[in-house]
DRENPA-3360 file (N, C-alpha, C; in nm, 2 decimals, always signed):
BEGIN
1 = MSYWRAAG = +3.75/+0.70/+0.36/+3.61/+0.72/+0.41/+3.54/+0.80/+0.31 ~ +3.41/+0.77/+0.29/+3.32/+0.85/+0.20/+3.29/+0.98/+0.25 ~ +3.27/+1.08/+0.16/+3.25/+1.22/+0.20/+3.11/+1.23/+0.28 ~ +3.01/+1.15/+0.23/+2.88/+1.16/+0.30/+2.89/+1.10/+0.44 ~ +2.97/+1.00/+0.46/+2.99/+0.94/+0.59/+3.07/+1.03/+0.68 ~ +3.17/+1.10/+0.63/+3.25/+1.19/+0.71/+3.16/+1.31/+0.75 ~ +3.06/+1.35/+0.67/+2.97/+1.46/+0.70/+2.87/+1.42/+0.81 ~ +2.86/+1.29/+0.83/+2.76/+1.24/+0.94/+2.62/+1.22/+0.89;
9 = ITFGQYLQ = +2.61/+1.20/+0.76/+2.47/+1.18/+0.70/+2.47/+1.04/+0.64 ~ +2.35/+0.99/+0.61/+2.33/+0.86/+0.55/+2.34/+0.87/+0.40 ~ +2.36/+0.76/+0.33/+2.37/+0.76/+0.19/+2.24/+0.81/+0.13 ~ +2.13/+0.77/+0.19/+2.00/+0.82/+0.14/+1.99/+0.97/+0.14 ~ +2.04/+1.03/+0.25/+2.04/+1.18/+0.27/+2.13/+1.24/+0.17 ~ +2.24/+1.18/+0.14/+2.34/+1.23/+0.04/+2.28/+1.23/-0.10 ~ +2.21/+1.12/-0.13/+2.14/+1.11/-0.26/+2.03/+1.22/-0.27 ~ +1.96/+1.24/-0.17/+1.85/+1.35/-0.17/+1.91/+1.48/-0.19;
17 = ITGGAVRN = +2.02/+1.52/-0.12/+2.09/+1.65/-0.14/+2.14/+1.67/-0.28 ~ +2.22/+1.57/-0.32/+2.28/+1.58/-0.46/+2.18/+1.58/-0.57 ~ +2.08/+1.50/-0.55/+1.97/+1.50/-0.65/+1.90/+1.63/-0.66 ~ +1.87/+1.69/-0.54/+1.81/+1.82/-0.54/+1.89/+1.93/-0.60 ~ +2.03/+1.92/-0.58/+2.12/+2.02/-0.64/+2.11/+2.01/-0.80 ~ +2.11/+1.88/-0.85/+2.11/+1.86/-0.99/+1.98/+1.91/-1.05 ~ +1.86/+1.88/-0.98/+1.73/+1.93/-1.03/+1.72/+2.08/-1.03 ~ +1.79/+2.14/-0.93/+1.78/+2.29/-0.92/+1.86/+2.36/-1.03;
25 = CLKQPLKD = +1.96/+2.28/-1.09/+2.04/+2.34/-1.20/+1.97/+2.33/-1.33 ~ +1.87/+2.25/-1.35/+1.80/+2.24/-1.48/+1.72/+2.37/-1.51 ~ +1.71/+2.38/-1.65/+1.63/+2.50/-1.70/+1.49/+2.45/-1.72 ~ +1.40/+2.55/-1.74/+1.26/+2.52/-1.77/+1.26/+2.47/-1.92 ~ +1.18/+2.38/-1.96/+1.07/+2.31/-1.89/+1.11/+2.18/-1.82 ~ +1.24/+2.14/-1.84/+1.29/+2.02/-1.77/+1.27/+2.03/-1.62 ~ +1.29/+2.14/-1.56/+1.28/+2.16/-1.42/+1.14/+2.12/-1.37 ~ +1.04/+2.16/-1.44/+0.90/+2.13/-1.41/+0.88/+1.98/-1.42;
33 = QVASRGAV = +0.94/+1.91/-1.52/+0.91/+1.77/-1.54/+0.97/+1.68/-1.43 ~ +1.08/+1.72/-1.37/+1.15/+1.64/-1.27/+1.13/+1.69/-1.13 ~ +1.05/+1.79/-1.11/+1.02/+1.84/-0.98/+0.97/+1.74/-0.88 ~ +0.89/+1.65/-0.92/+0.83/+1.55/-0.83/+0.93/+1.43/-0.80 ~ +1.04/+1.42/-0.87/+1.13/+1.31/-0.84/+1.20/+1.32/-0.71 ~ +1.21/+1.43/-0.65/+1.28/+1.44/-0.52/+1.20/+1.40/-0.40 ~ +1.07/+1.36/-0.43/+0.99/+1.32/-0.31/+1.03/+1.18/-0.26 ~ +1.03/+1.17/-0.13/+1.07/+1.04/-0.07/+0.95/+1.00/+0.02;
41 = HFRERFYS = +0.92/+0.87/+0.01/+0.81/+0.82/+0.08/+0.84/+0.67/+0.11 ~ +0.85/+0.64/+0.24/+0.87/+0.50/+0.28/+0.80/+0.48/+0.41 ~ +0.77/+0.35/+0.44/+0.70/+0.32/+0.56/+0.79/+0.23/+0.65 ~ +0.79/+0.26/+0.78/+0.87/+0.18/+0.87/+0.77/+0.11/+0.96 ~ +0.79/-0.02/+0.98/+0.70/-0.09/+1.06/+0.77/-0.15/+1.18 ~ +0.71/-0.14/+1.30/+0.77/-0.19/+1.43/+0.69/-0.31/+1.47 ~ +0.76/-0.42/+1.50/+0.70/-0.54/+1.54/+0.74/-0.58/+1.68 ~ +0.65/-0.65/+1.75/+0.69/-0.70/+1.88/+0.66/-0.85/+1.86;
49 = GTALKQTK = +0.77/-0.93/+1.85/+0.75/-1.07/+1.82/+0.70/-1.08/+1.68 ~ +0.58/-1.14/+1.66/+0.52/-1.15/+1.52/+0.41/-1.05/+1.50 ~ +0.37/-0.97/+1.60/+0.26/-0.88/+1.59/+0.31/-0.74/+1.55 ~ +0.24/-0.68/+1.46/+0.27/-0.54/+1.42/+0.22/-0.45/+1.53 ~ +0.32/-0.36/+1.58/+0.29/-0.27/+1.68/+0.26/-0.13/+1.63 ~ +0.33/-0.08/+1.54/+0.32/+0.06/+1.49/+0.37/+0.07/+1.35 ~ +0.31/+0.16/+1.27/+0.36/+0.19/+1.14/+0.38/+0.34/+1.13 ~ +0.50/+0.38/+1.08/+0.53/+0.52/+1.06/+0.56/+0.55/+0.92;
57 = IVNSFEHS = +0.50/+0.65/+0.86/+0.52/+0.69/+0.72/+0.62/+0.81/+0.73 ~ +0.73/+0.80/+0.65/+0.83/+0.90/+0.65/+0.83/+0.96/+0.51 ~ +0.83/+1.10/+0.50/+0.82/+1.17/+0.37/+0.95/+1.24/+0.34 ~ +1.05/+1.23/+0.43/+1.18/+1.30/+0.41/+1.28/+1.23/+0.49 ~ +1.40/+1.23/+0.44/+1.51/+1.17/+0.52/+1.55/+1.26/+0.63 ~ +1.51/+1.39/+0.63/+1.54/+1.48/+0.74/+1.46/+1.44/+0.86 ~ +1.34/+1.38/+0.84/+1.26/+1.34/+0.95/+1.25/+1.19/+0.96 ~ +1.36/+1.13/+0.92/+1.37/+0.98/+0.92/+1.38/+0.93/+1.06;
65 = PVGFAKPK = +1.34/+0.80/+1.08/+1.35/+0.74/+1.21/+1.49/+0.73/+1.26 ~ +1.51/+0.70/+1.39/+1.64/+0.70/+1.45/+1.73/+0.60/+1.38 ~ +1.68/+0.49/+1.34/+1.76/+0.39/+1.27/+1.83/+0.43/+1.14 ~ +1.78/+0.54/+1.08/+1.83/+0.59/+0.96/+1.91/+0.72/+0.98 ~ +1.91/+0.77/+1.10/+1.97/+0.90/+1.13/+2.12/+0.91/+1.11 ~ +2.20/+0.81/+1.15/+2.34/+0.82/+1.13/+2.39/+0.69/+1.09 ~ +2.49/+0.69/+1.00/+2.55/+0.56/+0.95/+2.63/+0.50/+1.06 ~ +2.65/+0.37/+1.06/+2.73/+0.29/+1.15/+2.88/+0.32/+1.12;
73 = E = +2.96/+0.33/+1.22/+3.10/+0.35/+1.19/+3.18/+0.23/+1.22;
% end
């Protein structure tokens, strides 16, 4: 079993954590250049049949929708 799965997080959350750790280890001025790369932005759309019901914008995997909260076992 993967370490991220055993920890109860999704692969996207794992990537966000490890990427943040690597970016925090960089020295200036590289740290300033890559600071914005940790930003996450995606849109989830909910449909009822063929009609769009709701759109939710997510800016962090920590506040992700229920479908992304835990990996399937």
